[in-house]
Every structure is written in C-alpha cells, then in structure tokens.
C-alpha positions as CSV (number, residue, x, y, z in Angstrom):
1,X,12.5,33.4,27.7
2,X,12.0,33.4,23.9
3,X,8.8,32.4,22.1
4,X,8.9,29.3,20.0
5,X,6.4,27.4,17.9
6,X,5.6,23.8,18.6
7,X,3.6,21.2,16.7
8,X,1.9,19.0,19.4
9,X,1.2,15.3,18.7
10,X,-2.5,16.0,19.0
11,X,-5.4,17.1,16.8
12,X,-5.7,20.9,17.5
13,X,-7.4,23.5,15.4
14,X,-4.2,25.6,15.2
15,X,-1.4,23.4,14.0
16,X,1.4,25.5,15.5
17,X,1.1,26.6,19.1
18,X,3.3,29.2,20.8
19,X,5.2,28.5,24.0
20,X,7.9,30.0,26.1
21,X,11.4,28.4,26.0
22,X,13.3,28.8,29.3
23,X,16.8,30.3,28.9
24,X,18.5,27.1,30.1
25,X,17.2,25.4,27.0
26,X,18.0,28.2,24.5
27,X,20.5,26.0,22.7
28,X,18.1,23.4,21.4
29,X,17.5,23.0,17.6
30,X,14.4,22.8,15.5
31,X,13.2,19.2,15.2
32,X,13.7,18.4,18.9
33,X,10.9,16.8,20.9
34,X,9.4,18.8,23.7
35,X,6.9,18.1,26.4
36,X,4.2,20.9,26.4
37,X,1.0,21.7,28.3
38,X,-2.2,21.4,26.2
39,X,-5.2,22.1,28.3
40,X,-5.1,19.7,31.2
41,X,-2.8,17.3,29.4
42,X,0.9,16.9,29.0
43,X,1.7,16.0,25.3
44,X,4.9,15.6,23.3
45,X,5.5,17.8,20.3
46,X,8.2,19.0,17.9
47,X,9.9,22.4,18.1
48,X,9.5,24.0,14.7
49,X,10.9,27.5,14.8
50,X,11.2,30.7,16.9
51,X,8.3,33.0,17.0
52,X,9.4,36.4,15.9
53,X,6.1,38.4,16.0
54,X,5.6,41.1,18.5
55,X,4.1,40.4,21.9
56,X,0.6,38.7,21.8
57,X,-1.6,41.2,23.6
58,X,-3.9,39.6,26.2
59,X,-2.5,36.2,25.8
60,X,-0.5,34.6,28.6
61,X,1.9,32.1,27.1
62,X,2.9,28.9,29.0
63,X,6.4,27.6,29.2
64,X,7.3,24.2,27.9
65,X,7.5,21.5,30.5
66,X,10.6,19.6,29.4
67,X,13.1,18.9,26.5
68,X,12.8,15.2,25.8
69,X,15.9,14.6,23.7
70,X,19.4,16.0,23.5
71,X,19.2,16.3,19.7
72,X,16.6,16.8,16.9
73,X,14.8,13.6,15.9
74,X,12.7,15.1,13.1
75,X,14.9,17.0,10.7
76,X,13.5,20.4,9.5
77,X,13.9,19.1,5.9
78,X,10.9,16.8,6.6
79,X,8.7,19.7,7.8
80,X,8.0,20.8,4.2
81,X,6.7,17.4,3.0
82,X,4.7,16.9,6.2
83,X,3.1,20.3,5.8
84,X,2.2,19.6,2.2
85,X,0.7,16.3,3.1
86,X,-1.3,17.9,5.9
87,X,-2.6,20.5,3.5
88,X,-3.3,18.2,0.6
89,X,-5.0,15.4,2.5
90,X,-6.6,17.7,5.1
91,X,-4.9,15.9,8.0
92,X,-3.7,17.2,11.4
93,X,0.0,18.0,11.1
94,X,0.9,16.8,14.5
95,X,-0.7,13.4,14.1
96,X,0.9,13.1,10.6
97,X,4.4,13.8,12.0
98,X,3.6,11.4,14.9
99,X,2.7,8.6,12.4
100,X,6.1,9.0,10.7
101,X,8.2,8.6,13.9
102,X,9.3,5.4,15.6
103,X,6.7,4.5,18.4
104,X,9.4,5.2,21.1
105,X,9.5,8.9,20.0
106,X,5.7,9.4,20.1
107,X,5.4,9.0,23.9
108,X,5.7,11.9,26.4
109,X,9.0,10.4,27.7
110,X,12.7,11.0,27.0
111,X,14.8,8.3,25.5
112,X,16.1,6.3,28.5
113,X,19.8,7.1,29.2
114,X,20.8,3.4,29.0
115,X,19.2,3.1,25.6
116,X,21.0,6.3,24.4
117,X,24.3,4.9,25.7
118,X,23.8,1.6,23.8
119,X,22.9,3.4,20.6
120,X,25.9,5.7,20.9
121,X,28.1,2.7,21.4
122,X,26.6,1.1,18.2
123,X,27.2,4.3,16.3
124,X,30.9,4.5,17.3
125,X,31.5,0.9,16.1
126,X,32.4,-0.1,12.5
127,X,29.8,0.0,9.9
128,X,28.8,-3.5,8.7
129,X,30.5,-4.4,5.4
130,X,28.7,-7.3,3.9
131,X,30.5,-9.0,0.9
132,X,29.7,-7.5,-2.4
133,X,29.1,-9.9,-5.2
134,X,29.9,-9.1,-8.9
135,X,27.0,-7.4,-10.6
136,X,25.3,-9.1,-13.5
137,X,26.2,-7.5,-16.9
138,X,23.7,-5.1,-18.3
139,X,21.4,-6.1,-21.2
140,X,21.1,-3.7,-24.1
141,X,17.6,-2.6,-22.7
142,X,19.0,-2.1,-19.2
143,X,21.9,0.0,-20.5
144,X,19.6,2.2,-22.6
145,X,17.2,2.7,-19.7
146,X,20.0,3.6,-17.3
147,X,21.7,6.0,-19.7
148,X,18.4,7.8,-20.3
149,X,17.9,8.1,-16.5
150,X,21.4,9.5,-16.1
151,X,20.9,12.0,-18.9
152,X,17.5,13.2,-17.6
153,X,18.8,13.4,-14.0
154,X,21.8,15.5,-15.0
155,X,19.8,17.8,-17.2
156,X,17.1,18.5,-14.6
157,X,17.6,17.7,-10.9
158,X,13.9,16.9,-10.4
159,X,12.1,14.6,-12.7
160,X,9.5,11.8,-12.5
161,X,10.6,8.8,-14.5
162,X,8.5,5.7,-15.1
163,X,10.6,2.5,-15.4
164,X,8.2,0.3,-17.2
165,X,9.6,-3.2,-17.7
166,X,7.8,-6.4,-18.5
167,X,8.0,-8.9,-15.6
168,X,11.4,-10.6,-15.6
169,X,13.1,-7.8,-17.5
170,X,15.5,-7.0,-14.7
171,X,14.2,-3.7,-13.1
172,X,16.1,-4.4,-9.9
173,X,19.5,-4.5,-11.8
174,X,18.7,-1.0,-13.1
175,X,17.8,0.1,-9.6
176,X,21.2,-1.0,-8.5
177,X,23.0,1.2,-11.0
178,X,20.7,4.1,-10.3
179,X,21.6,3.8,-6.6
180,X,25.3,3.7,-7.4
181,X,24.9,6.8,-9.4
182,X,23.2,8.6,-6.5
183,X,25.9,7.4,-4.0
184,X,28.6,8.7,-6.3
185,X,26.9,12.2,-6.1
186,X,27.4,11.9,-2.3
187,X,23.7,11.5,-1.8
188,X,21.4,9.0,-0.1
189,X,18.6,6.9,-1.4
190,X,15.0,6.0,-0.3
191,X,13.5,2.8,-1.9
192,X,9.8,2.1,-1.2
193,X,8.1,-1.2,-1.5
194,X,4.3,-1.8,-1.2
195,X,4.5,-4.5,1.5
196,X,6.9,-5.8,4.1
197,X,6.9,-9.2,2.4
198,X,8.4,-7.8,-0.8
199,X,11.3,-6.1,1.0
200,X,13.8,-9.0,1.7
201,X,14.9,-9.9,-1.9
202,X,15.1,-6.2,-2.9
203,X,17.0,-5.4,0.3
204,X,19.6,-8.2,-0.5
205,X,20.0,-6.9,-4.1
206,X,20.6,-3.3,-2.8
207,X,23.0,-4.4,-0.1
208,X,25.1,-5.8,-2.9
209,X,25.9,-2.3,-4.1
210,X,25.6,-0.5,-0.8
211,X,26.3,-2.4,2.4
212,X,25.1,0.6,4.5
213,X,21.5,-0.3,3.8
214,X,18.7,-1.1,6.2
215,X,15.0,-1.7,6.2
216,X,12.4,0.2,8.2
217,X,9.0,-1.3,8.8
218,X,6.1,-1.4,11.3
219,X,6.9,-5.0,12.5
220,X,10.3,-4.0,13.9
221,X,10.8,-4.1,17.7
222,X,10.5,-0.5,19.1
223,X,14.1,-0.5,20.3
224,X,15.5,-1.6,16.9
225,X,13.4,0.9,15.0
226,X,14.6,3.7,17.3
227,X,18.2,2.6,16.9
228,X,17.9,2.6,13.1
229,X,16.2,6.0,13.1
230,X,19.2,7.5,15.0
231,X,21.7,5.7,12.7
232,X,20.0,7.4,9.8
233,X,20.1,10.7,11.6
234,X,23.8,10.3,12.1
235,X,24.5,9.5,8.5
236,X,25.5,5.9,9.2
237,X,23.1,4.7,6.6
238,X,23.1,5.4,2.8
239,X,20.0,3.6,1.6
240,X,16.7,2.9,3.4
241,X,14.3,0.3,2.0
242,X,10.8,-0.3,3.2
243,X,7.0,0.1,2.9
244,X,4.8,3.1,3.9
245,X,6.4,3.3,7.4
246,X,9.8,4.0,5.8
247,X,8.6,7.1,3.9
248,X,9.5,9.7,6.7
249,X,13.0,8.2,7.2
250,X,15.2,11.2,8.2
251,X,17.4,11.1,5.1
252,X,18.5,14.8,5.0
253,X,20.6,14.6,1.8
254,X,18.3,12.5,-0.4
255,X,19.4,12.2,-4.0
256,X,17.1,9.6,-5.4
257,X,13.7,8.0,-4.5
258,X,12.5,4.7,-6.0
259,X,8.9,3.6,-5.7
260,X,8.9,-0.1,-6.7
261,X,5.6,-1.6,-7.9
262,X,4.1,1.9,-8.0
263,X,0.7,0.6,-9.1
264,X,0.1,-1.2,-5.8
265,X,-2.8,0.2,-3.7
266,X,-1.0,-0.7,-0.5
267,X,0.9,2.6,-0.8
268,X,-2.2,4.4,0.4
269,X,-3.2,3.9,4.0
270,X,-6.9,3.0,4.4
271,X,-7.5,3.5,8.1
272,X,-6.7,6.4,10.4
273,X,-4.7,9.0,8.5
274,X,-5.4,8.4,4.8
275,X,-2.6,9.5,2.4
276,X,-0.6,8.1,-0.5
277,X,3.1,7.5,0.0
278,X,3.5,7.1,-3.7
279,X,2.2,10.6,-4.4
280,X,4.1,12.1,-1.5
281,X,7.3,10.5,-2.8
282,X,6.9,12.6,-6.0
283,X,6.3,15.7,-4.0
284,X,9.3,15.0,-1.7
285,X,11.5,14.6,-4.7
286,X,10.2,17.9,-6.1
287,X,10.9,19.7,-2.9
288,X,14.4,18.3,-2.6
289,X,15.2,18.6,-6.3
290,X,16.0,14.9,-7.1
291,X,14.7,12.3,-9.5
292,X,12.0,9.9,-8.5
293,X,11.6,6.5,-10.2
294,X,8.2,4.8,-10.5
295,X,8.8,1.2,-11.3
296,X,6.2,-1.3,-12.6
297,X,5.3,-3.8,-15.3
298,X,1.7,-2.5,-14.9
299,X,1.8,1.2,-14.1
300,X,-1.2,3.1,-12.8
301,X,-3.4,4.7,-15.5
302,X,-2.6,8.1,-13.9
303,X,1.1,7.4,-14.5
304,X,0.5,6.4,-18.1
305,X,-1.6,9.6,-18.6
306,X,1.2,11.8,-17.2
307,X,3.7,10.1,-19.6
308,X,1.3,10.8,-22.5
309,X,1.1,14.4,-21.5
310,X,5.0,14.5,-21.4
311,X,5.0,15.5,-17.7
312,X,6.7,12.2,-16.8
313,X,9.5,10.5,-18.7
314,X,9.4,6.8,-19.7
315,X,12.3,4.3,-19.4
316,X,11.5,1.0,-21.1
317,X,12.6,-2.6,-20.6
318,X,10.5,-4.4,-23.3
319,X,12.2,-7.8,-23.1
320,X,12.8,-10.4,-20.5
321,X,16.3,-11.4,-19.4
322,X,17.8,-13.9,-21.9
323,X,15.1,-13.0,-24.4
324,X,12.8,-15.6,-22.9
325,X,9.2,-15.0,-24.2
326,X,6.3,-14.0,-22.1
327,X,4.0,-16.9,-21.3
328,X,1.1,-17.5,-23.7
329,X,-2.3,-16.6,-22.2
330,X,-5.5,-18.5,-23.0
331,X,-9.0,-18.4,-21.6
332,X,-11.0,-21.4,-20.6
333,X,-14.6,-21.9,-19.3
334,X,-15.0,-23.3,-15.8
335,X,-15.9,-27.0,-15.5
336,X,-19.5,-28.2,-15.4
337,X,-21.4,-27.6,-12.1
338,X,-20.0,-29.9,-9.5
339,X,-16.6,-30.1,-11.2
340,X,-14.6,-27.2,-9.8
341,X,-11.8,-27.6,-12.2
342,X,-12.2,-28.7,-15.9
343,X,-10.4,-31.8,-17.1
344,X,-8.1,-29.8,-19.3
345,X,-6.7,-27.9,-16.3
346,X,-6.1,-31.1,-14.3
347,X,-4.3,-32.5,-17.3
348,X,-2.2,-29.4,-17.7
349,X,-1.2,-29.5,-14.1
350,X,-0.2,-33.2,-14.3
351,X,1.9,-32.7,-17.5
352,X,3.7,-29.8,-15.9
353,X,4.5,-31.6,-12.6
354,X,5.6,-34.7,-14.6
355,X,8.2,-32.6,-16.4
356,X,9.6,-31.5,-13.0
357,X,8.2,-28.0,-13.3
358,X,5.9,-26.1,-11.1
359,X,2.4,-24.7,-11.1
360,X,0.8,-21.6,-9.6
361,X,-3.0,-21.5,-9.0
362,X,-4.3,-18.0,-8.0
363,X,-7.7,-17.8,-6.3
364,X,-8.2,-14.4,-4.7
365,X,-10.2,-15.6,-1.7
366,X,-8.8,-17.1,1.5
367,X,-10.5,-19.6,3.7
368,X,-12.2,-22.9,2.9
369,X,-15.5,-21.8,1.4
370,X,-16.9,-18.3,1.3
371,X,-20.5,-19.2,2.4
372,X,-22.3,-21.7,4.7
373,X,-25.9,-21.8,3.4
374,X,-29.1,-23.4,4.9
375,X,-30.7,-25.4,2.1
376,X,-34.2,-24.9,3.7
377,X,-34.4,-21.1,4.1
378,X,-31.3,-20.2,2.0
379,X,-30.0,-18.0,4.8
380,X,-26.2,-17.5,4.8
381,X,-24.1,-17.3,7.9
382,X,-23.5,-13.6,8.5
383,X,-21.4,-11.6,11.0
384,X,-23.4,-10.0,13.8
385,X,-21.1,-7.0,13.7
386,X,-20.8,-6.5,9.9
387,X,-22.9,-6.8,6.8
388,X,-20.7,-9.6,5.3
389,X,-21.1,-13.3,5.1
390,X,-18.9,-15.5,7.3
391,X,-16.1,-17.5,5.6
392,X,-15.7,-21.1,6.7
393,X,-12.1,-22.0,7.6
394,X,-10.8,-25.5,8.3
395,X,-7.2,-24.7,9.2
396,X,-6.0,-24.5,11.9
397,X,-9.5,-25.4,13.1
398,X,-13.0,-25.5,11.7
399,X,-14.5,-22.1,12.4
400,X,-16.5,-19.3,10.8
401,X,-14.5,-16.1,10.5
402,X,-15.6,-12.5,9.5
403,X,-12.9,-11.2,7.2
404,X,-14.0,-7.6,8.1
405,X,-13.8,-7.6,11.9
406,X,-12.0,-10.9,12.4
407,X,-14.7,-12.2,14.8
408,X,-14.9,-16.0,15.0
409,X,-18.0,-18.2,15.4
410,X,-18.6,-21.8,16.1
411,X,-19.9,-23.9,13.2
412,X,-23.4,-25.2,14.3
413,X,-25.2,-28.3,12.9
414,X,-28.5,-26.4,12.6
415,X,-29.5,-23.1,10.9
416,X,-29.9,-20.4,13.6
417,X,-32.7,-18.8,11.5
418,X,-35.0,-21.8,10.8
419,X,-33.5,-24.7,12.6
420,X,-32.8,-26.6,9.4
421,X,-30.2,-29.3,9.7
422,X,-28.8,-29.2,6.1
423,X,-26.1,-26.6,5.8
424,X,-24.2,-26.5,2.5
425,X,-20.7,-25.3,1.9
426,X,-20.9,-23.2,-1.2
427,X,-18.1,-21.7,-3.3
428,X,-14.4,-22.1,-3.3
429,X,-11.5,-20.6,-1.4
430,X,-7.8,-21.4,-1.1
431,X,-8.0,-24.0,1.6
432,X,-10.6,-26.0,-0.3
433,X,-8.7,-25.6,-3.5
434,X,-5.6,-27.0,-1.7
435,X,-7.7,-30.0,-0.6
436,X,-9.0,-30.6,-4.1
437,X,-5.6,-30.4,-5.7
438,X,-4.1,-32.7,-3.1
439,X,-6.8,-35.3,-3.8
440,X,-5.9,-35.3,-7.5
441,X,-2.1,-35.4,-6.8
442,X,-1.6,-37.2,-3.5
443,X,2.1,-37.5,-3.9
444,X,2.8,-34.0,-4.9
445,X,4.0,-31.3,-2.5
446,X,1.7,-28.2,-2.3
447,X,2.3,-24.8,-0.7
448,X,-0.5,-22.4,0.1
449,X,0.4,-18.7,0.3
450,X,-2.3,-16.5,1.8
451,X,-3.1,-14.5,4.9
452,X,-3.7,-17.8,6.9
453,X,-0.9,-19.9,5.6
454,X,2.2,-20.9,7.7
455,X,4.4,-19.6,4.9
456,X,5.6,-16.1,6.0
457,X,5.5,-13.6,3.2
458,X,8.2,-11.7,5.1
459,X,10.8,-14.3,4.5
460,X,11.0,-13.9,0.8
461,X,10.7,-16.5,-2.0
462,X,13.3,-18.8,-0.4
463,X,10.8,-20.0,2.3
464,X,8.2,-21.0,-0.3
465,X,8.6,-24.6,-1.5
466,X,6.3,-27.1,-3.3
467,X,5.6,-28.3,-6.8
468,X,2.1,-26.7,-6.8
469,X,1.7,-23.2,-5.3
470,X,-1.8,-22.0,-4.4
471,X,-2.4,-18.5,-3.2
472,X,-4.3,-15.3,-3.2
473,X,-3.0,-12.1,-4.8
474,X,0.0,-12.4,-2.5
475,X,1.4,-15.0,-4.8
476,X,1.5,-12.7,-7.8
477,X,3.6,-9.9,-6.1
478,X,7.3,-9.7,-6.8
479,X,8.3,-13.4,-6.3
480,X,10.9,-15.1,-8.5
481,X,9.9,-18.7,-8.8
482,X,12.5,-20.3,-11.0
483,X,10.7,-23.5,-12.1
484,X,7.1,-22.2,-12.6
485,X,5.9,-22.7,-16.2
486,X,2.1,-22.9,-15.7
487,X,-0.2,-20.3,-14.1
488,X,-3.9,-20.7,-13.6
489,X,-6.2,-17.9,-12.4
490,X,-9.6,-19.0,-11.1
491,X,-12.8,-16.9,-10.8
492,X,-11.5,-14.1,-13.0
493,X,-15.0,-12.8,-13.6
494,X,-15.5,-12.1,-9.9
495,X,-12.5,-9.7,-9.9
496,X,-14.1,-7.8,-12.8
497,X,-17.5,-7.6,-11.1
498,X,-16.4,-5.6,-8.1
499,X,-18.4,-2.3,-7.8
500,X,-15.5,0.0,-8.3
501,X,-14.3,2.1,-11.2
502,X,-10.8,0.5,-10.9
503,X,-12.0,-3.1,-11.0
504,X,-10.8,-3.7,-14.6
505,X,-7.5,-2.0,-14.0
506,X,-6.9,-4.0,-10.8
507,X,-7.8,-7.3,-12.6
508,X,-5.5,-6.4,-15.6
509,X,-2.6,-5.7,-13.2
510,X,-3.1,-8.9,-11.2
511,X,-3.3,-11.1,-14.3
512,X,-0.3,-9.6,-15.9
513,X,1.6,-9.7,-12.6
514,X,0.7,-13.4,-12.2
515,X,1.8,-14.1,-15.8
516,X,5.1,-12.5,-14.8
517,X,5.7,-15.3,-12.2
518,X,5.5,-17.9,-15.1
519,X,8.3,-18.9,-17.4
520,X,10.9,-16.5,-15.9
521,X,13.8,-19.0,-16.3
522,X,12.3,-21.7,-18.5
523,X,10.7,-21.5,-22.0
524,X,7.2,-22.7,-22.7
525,X,5.4,-20.7,-20.0
526,X,1.6,-20.8,-20.1
527,X,-1.2,-19.0,-18.3
528,X,-4.9,-20.1,-18.2
529,X,-7.7,-17.7,-17.2
530,X,-11.0,-19.3,-16.1
531,X,-13.9,-17.1,-17.3
532,X,-17.5,-17.3,-18.5
533,X,-17.0,-14.3,-20.7
534,X,-14.0,-15.0,-23.1
535,X,-15.2,-12.4,-25.6
536,X,-15.0,-9.4,-23.3
537,X,-12.6,-6.7,-24.6
538,X,-10.3,-6.9,-21.6
539,X,-9.5,-10.5,-22.3
540,X,-8.5,-9.7,-25.9
541,X,-6.1,-7.1,-24.5
542,X,-4.7,-9.4,-21.9
543,X,-4.1,-12.3,-24.3
544,X,-2.0,-10.0,-26.6
545,X,-0.4,-8.1,-23.7
546,X,-1.8,-4.9,-25.3
547,X,-1.3,-2.5,-22.4
548,X,-1.5,0.5,-24.6
549,X,-5.0,-0.4,-26.0
550,X,-6.2,-1.2,-22.5
551,X,-5.1,2.2,-21.2
552,X,-6.5,4.1,-24.2
553,X,-9.9,2.5,-23.8
554,X,-10.0,2.8,-20.0
555,X,-8.8,6.4,-20.2
556,X,-11.7,7.3,-22.5
557,X,-14.2,5.6,-20.2
558,X,-12.7,7.6,-17.2
559,X,-13.0,10.8,-19.2
560,X,-16.7,10.1,-20.0
561,X,-17.5,9.2,-16.4
562,X,-15.4,12.0,-14.8
563,X,-13.0,9.8,-12.9
564,X,-9.2,10.2,-12.4
565,X,-7.0,11.2,-14.1
566,X,-9.6,13.7,-15.4
567,X,-11.1,14.6,-12.1
568,X,-10.0,14.8,-8.5
569,X,-12.1,12.5,-6.2
570,X,-12.6,12.0,-2.5
571,X,-14.7,9.8,-0.3
572,X,-16.4,11.2,2.8
573,X,-17.5,8.4,5.1
574,X,-20.0,8.7,8.0
575,X,-19.9,6.0,10.7
576,X,-22.3,5.5,13.6
577,X,-23.8,2.6,15.6
578,X,-27.2,4.1,14.7
579,X,-28.2,4.0,11.0
580,X,-31.1,6.3,11.8
581,X,-28.7,8.9,13.1
582,X,-26.7,8.9,9.8
583,X,-29.9,9.1,7.7
584,X,-31.4,11.9,9.8
585,X,-28.1,13.9,9.8
586,X,-27.7,13.6,6.1
587,X,-31.3,14.3,5.4
588,X,-31.2,17.6,7.3
589,X,-27.8,18.8,6.1
590,X,-28.4,18.0,2.4
591,X,-24.7,18.0,1.8
592,X,-25.0,16.9,-1.8
593,X,-26.9,20.1,-2.6
594,X,-23.7,22.1,-2.0
595,X,-22.5,20.9,-5.4
596,X,-21.2,23.9,-7.4
597,X,-18.2,25.5,-9.2
598,X,-17.0,22.2,-10.7
599,X,-17.7,20.2,-7.5
600,X,-20.2,17.4,-7.8
601,X,-21.3,15.5,-4.6
602,X,-23.1,12.2,-4.9
603,X,-24.8,10.4,-2.0
604,X,-25.3,9.6,0.7
605,X,-25.3,5.9,-0.1
606,X,-24.6,2.8,1.9
607,X,-21.0,1.7,1.5
608,X,-20.3,-1.6,-0.3
609,X,-19.8,-3.0,3.2
610,X,-22.6,-1.1,4.9
611,X,-21.9,-2.2,8.4
612,X,-18.4,-3.0,9.8
613,X,-17.3,-3.6,13.4
614,X,-20.7,-2.7,14.7
615,X,-21.0,0.6,12.9
616,X,-23.1,1.6,9.9
617,X,-21.2,3.1,7.1
618,X,-22.5,5.6,4.5
619,X,-20.5,7.5,1.9
620,X,-20.5,10.6,-0.2
621,X,-18.4,10.6,-3.5
622,X,-16.9,14.0,-4.3
623,X,-15.7,14.9,-7.8
624,X,-13.9,18.2,-8.6
625,X,-11.8,19.8,-11.2
626,X,-9.2,20.9,-8.6
627,X,-7.9,19.9,-5.2
628,X,-9.2,23.2,-3.9
629,X,-12.7,22.1,-4.8
630,X,-12.2,18.8,-2.9
631,X,-11.0,20.8,0.1
632,X,-14.0,23.1,0.1
633,X,-16.4,20.1,0.0
634,X,-14.5,18.3,2.8
635,X,-14.4,21.4,5.0
636,X,-18.1,21.8,4.5
637,X,-18.7,18.2,5.5
638,X,-16.7,18.7,8.7
639,X,-18.9,21.7,9.6
640,X,-22.1,19.8,8.9
641,X,-21.3,16.5,10.5
642,X,-18.1,16.9,12.6
643,X,-20.0,18.0,15.7
644,X,-22.8,15.4,15.8
645,X,-22.6,13.2,18.9
646,X,-22.5,9.5,18.0
647,X,-21.3,10.1,14.4
648,X,-17.8,9.9,13.1
649,X,-16.6,11.5,9.9
650,X,-13.6,10.2,7.9
651,X,-12.3,11.2,4.4
652,X,-9.9,9.9,1.9
653,X,-8.6,12.1,-0.9
654,X,-7.5,10.2,-4.1
655,X,-8.7,6.9,-2.7
656,X,-7.3,3.8,-4.3
657,X,-10.9,2.4,-4.6
658,X,-14.4,3.3,-3.5
659,X,-14.8,0.7,-0.7
C-alpha cells in the first residue's frame, strides 16, 4: 500500500494527514473524495498527493476507509488558491475546501448510483442552445475600453483591470465582448456578482453570447448544484455566474475572471470562515495567468489606490448610453418636526408621477419604526439576547423583531420596565414610509423592496412594478428601472454617522449607485438628498460627481489614521456568555501589550453590538505594515485565548467594516 496525503474536512492542527491507500484503489486521482479515520470519527476528505518521504519511524499509519467517488470532484488546479486562502486568512484548509463544494459532496457518503446515472444521462444529452439575439452596437467609449482590455491581455497574460463606468454606461455590453474574446481563446470564464438577486439579468446577458452558461448559488437544491458541479467538471459549461458560492467552481481552464460591482462588501463572508472572494479572484487570476476585471461605477478606495500606483490598469466608460446626462443632485433639509417629508419632496413626487414617470425613495432601515419608547421612563424595547433595540414591524403582522438574532416579541400595551401605558412609535422605516406615501397618493401603485417585502430580489427587475418604489439599499443595486426620473434618499446623515472608518465611502457609494438608477432612459433625472449638514465636504463632492477629489481626500485621511490601503488590518473577536470571563481573560493576557515591529493592537473594546444572540462580544483591532505582522498577532491571540473554556475566538483579516 502506498502512502498518500489527505486533507480532511475537519479543523486539524496539521492540514495534510498521511494514510495508506490499499492497492485496489491505486488508480484514483488527486482531487477524489475519500473516507478516512480521524480519531474515533469517520470523516470525508480530499486526496491531494502521494507521500514520497521515507518511512515514518514509530508511526503506525491507518488505511483509508473508502473511496467515495469514481472521479475527482475538486480539481488539483483549485488546491493552489485554497492553500493561499488558508495561509492568508489563517483558516483551516479542509474547512475552506468543504465550504467551496456542493453540500452533497461534504457528507461522508458516496454519490448515490441512481443520482450518478441521472447525471451521466444529462451529460450525454445535447447542450442547451438558447437563441442568441443580435448584440447592441458598441459606443465609442465601449470600443475604446474593450480594445485596451484586449491589448493589455495579449501583452501580459495576468493583469488586473478596473472597468470604471458611470451608471448606465453599458459595462455589461463590454463584459459580453470580453467573454467572447476568452471563448475564442478556447478558455472558460468566471463572472462573480455580490448577491444572488443581481445574478438573473447578468446571466441573461451572458447567455446571449454563450448559451453554455449557468449560475451557481447557495439557494440551489442540493441535487441541482451537484449536477451543475459535475457538468462544469466535464467541460459542458463555458461560463459560470454567481455570488461567493460560485468562486470555487471547478473551471480548470479559466481564461477570464470578472468581478462585477467589485466595491460591494457582500464579497466578504462575515460569519464562519471569513475571506474576501474579490481579493481571492485576483490571486486566482495571478496563479492561472489570466486577466481579472473589477467592474464598478464606485470602485473601492483600495482599487483606486492601486490604479494610482500603476499596479492596476483602468478602462473608462465616462458617458451614459445615448449621451443621457447623469441626474442632477441637490440637498434638502428634512421637514419640520412632525412632518416626515417636506412639502417640496411631496410636490416633486406628485409632479413626477403626473408625468407618467417613476420615483425611488431610499431609506436604509426596514420595518415600521426603529424604536418603541415609553414616554414615562424613556425606556426602549430591547432584545433580551442582544444589545440592540427592537424594531416594530406591521407586515405581515404587528410584532417587535430583533434584526440581530431575528427573535420576535409581542407588542404590549404597557412598558415592561415601569408599567407606563403610553408607548410611542419613534423614527421611520420602510413600512411606515410606504404607509405615509400611500396616504398622500392613494391612487398610485407602490412597491416596497427590502428584506421583508414580497418582491423577490432573486427574480430581477422584471418582478418589480409600481409608480413609486420604496426600499433599502437593495433598491440601489444593479437594477435597470426604465421610467425612474426622481430619486430621494432619506436620513443620509445617519449613514455618515456609523462608527466605522468606511462610513463615508459606503455612503458615497450608495448615493452614487442610487443616482445611477435615475434617468437611465429618460432625460431630466433628479436626486434629492435629505440632510441637516448640506455644507459637509462629502456633499460638495457628491453634487459634482467628483469621485477623484473624494478619493484623494479620503486617502489622505486613511494615511494619517493608518487604515487601508496604507496598513493591513484585522479584527480579533472574543465571544462568551459571560462578560466577566472576557474581561478577566483579556486583563490577564494583556494582548495589546504585544504591539511591536510595526504591529499595533488596540483594545479590548466592546463591539458596536456588544451582545448578540446571547453572547457578549469584545474586539481587538490589529494594524500592521505587512500580512506577516497580522499573522503573528492572530497566532498570538489564538495561543492566549483559544484554549479558554467558555470563550470563542474569531478573526477577520481585511474586514469590510469594523462591526
């Protein structure tokens, strides 16, 4: 029996374990799933390579228990990017690979023979050939951007190219031509989107140039996802489109990666294994030697910085299709207390609807009102499991909901703290805004687009109807509303007040993206920002669409404060049901005193949400001049806190925010 190395789907100190492979299985290939013994457990794992070292003295090796599949399911070409991600983000390699596989392949079971027969039958059938519609002619800007992409890609196999185009400039049309270019090279393509809901319209556009295109995402039935995975393995698919869960699609001859809306924080997973698919896409392209496109109207500051340093290339689409102007943006003070919308806004909505055009109102807070307050003791309804106020919802029923742990509470007529019987609904959220707008315009159809609405974001723009559209940030992402000529953003100041170094950048992105939904097909578009601080510098930059000045100013602030792109950062989080345990552990360990050699550790401090799902949450913020410094600090934190009973440690490298 020969020795082989296996990566088990379990957190183990040594990522690759050595087993014996019985002679009857000697023909299996790397990437095949195996069942192996691990202590008293039987766990699945991936066969990586043969073990060529001499005999291991004093160590009795165990044979594998079974070969689960008749073919490799995780191509060796993916090992390199998985190993890099494991090293960079300090994550268990086996769990990382497991997270990238379809759920059916993470279990310690073989693929059922009936399922395999059905998949093989599907593979032997004809590939679907959807009708291809004629492509729209290129604009001058699109032609210039594509030719620059082509020249760069032919000069240097690997390059990072920012496709920066104003909203409505036709980035998708350029994507189509880039994909055709890659297919002509006999290569395949991976297209990433930040969310499942943004996939359908992009998928339709890409299928118009490559019918052998499919989408992979976490909402797929397990059987369908397994079938699609095997179709990709068997080269039946040329283009894969999808969010984070599509990143590890087994495209072995990848010739192009596109990261659409590259600025979106959804590309970084926040729970469990924390890693950025956007950043890994760049590394995957570098390993494979192919171009990677970062597309956005509002790129990340880090991307802008790399362009300034001439490490990334920039492709520009400065004009909208048809030379339609960007909407004008103005600021307006909120109405007097008691009047949630000023008269000027109501008039603007009425005039727009009367012309047969549509309106978007963005309020980035779902529910009916964000707080239920006792007017006698001023106590706010608060979740018993989390340190957050409960949000009153009225649809589908009147209930208080915690937006952190999703717990629901009945709405009582008396204050649970003092017994007072006057409970006030304070603040504004999307359900109440819908009610207010409906009272002003009783005969007008209204659609609400948020996490609670019946409108499914996964169905694309075609499912969204209404003359007035109300929504959270979901409404600003990627939709093409043809008749919208007025956009209104409420509570802009609250977005800017978030305790995070990226709050201005996120607000700038959201406002510009919302403006991009306005006036895409009709002239005369207008956006109104509701703010108490119209003279703030950021509003001057937004009103003039001065992205360059905003980035220059923000970059200087980041340099002064030692934030990205000038420093690497990481968050180390400690969780426990006992706050005392966290404080005692951090008090004894004095982790922050280990700051040295360009590594600065701040904390511990209670997280912005200091209690969630029954556990207290404290954070350390690590800054370093190199990733190695970040790794040293995290490794030290694991030694200090990883073995304490009742305390859980979690970390995030390059976090999208500090929450």
